[in-house]
N, C-alpha and C positions, 0 to 999 in steps of 0.2 A: 942736325940734332944739337950740335954744340951751341948754335945760336939760340935755339929754343931754350936750352938750359940756362944760357947766359941771361936771357930775357926774364926768366922767372926767378932769378936770384934777387936777394933783397935790395941792393942798390938800384938796379934797373927797374925792378917792379915798383919800387917807390916812385921812380920818375914817371912810370906809366900811370900810377894812381894819382900823381900830382899833375898829370896831363902835360908833361914837358913835351913840346912839339917834336923834338928830335927823337924822343923815345916812342912817341905815337907813330911817327913815320917809320921807324924801324919795326914796330909791331905790325903795321899794315904791310910792309914789304915782306916780312916773314910769313904772314898769312898768305900772300900771293904766291910766294915760293913753295909753300907747302901744298897749295892747291895744284900747282904745276908738277909736283913731284910724282913720278910714275912708279918708282921702285918702293918696295917695302911699305905697301899701302896700309897694312895693319898698324904699324907704328906711326906712320905719317898721319893717319886719320885720328889717332889718339892725341897726338900733338896738336893737330889742326883744331880739334874740339876745344882744347884748352886755350889756344891762341885766339880762335874765333870768339870765344866768350870774353876774353880780355878786350878784343877790338870792339865788340858790341857794348861792353860795360864802360869803357874808357875812351875809345877813339871815336866812336860813332854817336855817343850820347852828348847832348849839349853840356857845356861846362858846369852849369848850375845844378844839374841833376846828379844825384849820387846813385851808384849801382845798388 
């Protein structure tokens, strides 16, 4: 959960929006970790929804396209 919150703070979220490769790698890794999480699915699913949207908007979309 802490890593999720860290990721959506302004400095790191700015890096995700700017498509900094290390930030996008961290975003993808976090998405995978949340998908594998078996405990507290209600909170995990809520966080996963947010992180998956960020992955779709910034990590999986070609650089020239804006979300």
